[in-house]
N, C-alpha and C positions, 0 to 999 in steps of 0.2 A: 505494499499498500504506498502510494505515497501520499505526503502531507504537506501543505504549504499553511506555514506558521503566519503568513500575513493576512490571509484568508479563510483560514479553517479550512479550506476543501480538501476533500481525500478521493483519491482517484485509486481503485483496486484494479490490481492486475490478476489474469487469470491464465489457466494453461492453455494452450489451443494458439490462441489469437497473441498473444505477448509471449507467453514463456513455454519451455518445451515440460514445465511439470509445476505442480502448487507446491512441493516439497524443495524448499531454498536451502542452503546450507552455507553457500558463502557469497558476500559482495564484495565488489571493488570498483571504485573509482577511479579512472584514469582522466585525471587533469591536463595531462599533456598532450592531448588531440583537440582537435576543432573540429565539430562540438564535443565536450567531454563526454566519455562514454562509460556506462555502468556495464560492467559484466558480472551476470548472475551466473553463479553454478547449481544444479538441481539435481535431483535424481537421474531425470533423464537424459541431462545433456548440460548443455550452457549458452547462454542469450547472451549477444551484447544489444545494449540499450544504447541508442545513440538520439534520440527524440524523449523526451521525457514527458507524461502528461500533463 
């Protein structure tokens, strides 16, 4: 779930459209690239999110 502290808005990510699996066990934010990329490791594989909801 992404949370925007300025607005209080919450956006949920689910397996299928956004992630390979709902069971997330590791996150890594890479700010050395443009746009910043969030790497999400799940039980079914990894995803690289370049556009945050």
